[in-house]
N, C-alpha and C positions, 0 to 999 in steps of 0.2 A: 551218196546222198545222206545227209544226217537226218535224224528222226524228225526234227522240226520241219525241214524241207519236205519230207514225205507226208507229214500231216497237212502242210499247205497244199501239196499237190492233190491229195485226196479231197480236201475241201473244194479246191477249184474244179475238180471233176464233178463233184456233186452240184456245184453252182451251174456248170455247163449243162449237165443233164436236166436240171430244173428249167433253165432258160430255153433249151432245145424243146422240151415238152411244151412250155408256154407258147413258144412261137408256132409250133404245129397246131396246138389247140386253138389259137387265134387265127389260124390260116394265113400267117404272114409269110409263109414260105411257099413258093410255087412248086407243085409236085413235078411238073415238067422239067424245071431247071434242076431241082434237087435229084430227081431220079433219072439223070442223064447217064449215058454210057461212061464208065469210069475204068481207066487202066492204071495199074500200079506195076512199075517196072521190076522192082526187086522186093519180094518175090514176084514172079510173073503171074499177075492176077488180072482178071477182067470181070467186071460186073456190068451186064448189059442194061440198057435203058428199060424202064418199066418193070424193074424188079419188084416194086411195090404195086399191087394191083389197084388199090384205092387210096384216097387220102387218109381214110381211117386206119389203113395199114401203117402209114407213117406215124400217126398218133399212137397207135398200139406199140410200135417199136420204140418210139421215144419214151413211152411210159416204162417199157422194159429196161431201157438204159438207166432211167431214174431209179428204178427198183433195185438194180444191181448195186 
C-alpha cells in the first residue's frame, strides 16, 4: 500500500470512529442488536451477548475508539 493510500485509510478510520460515536450518543443503535453473541471463525473467537453492561458502556467504548 502506498503512502497516499495509507493516509486515506487512516482518515477513513477516523471518520468511522466519529460516526460510530455520534450514532451511539444519539442512541441510534440498538444495544440488544449490537451486543449480540458474535463468533469469528479464524481465529476461533466468541464474544457472548451482553458484553457491554449498559448503553453508556457502548458510548464509552466508542469514545475510546475515536481517541485512539
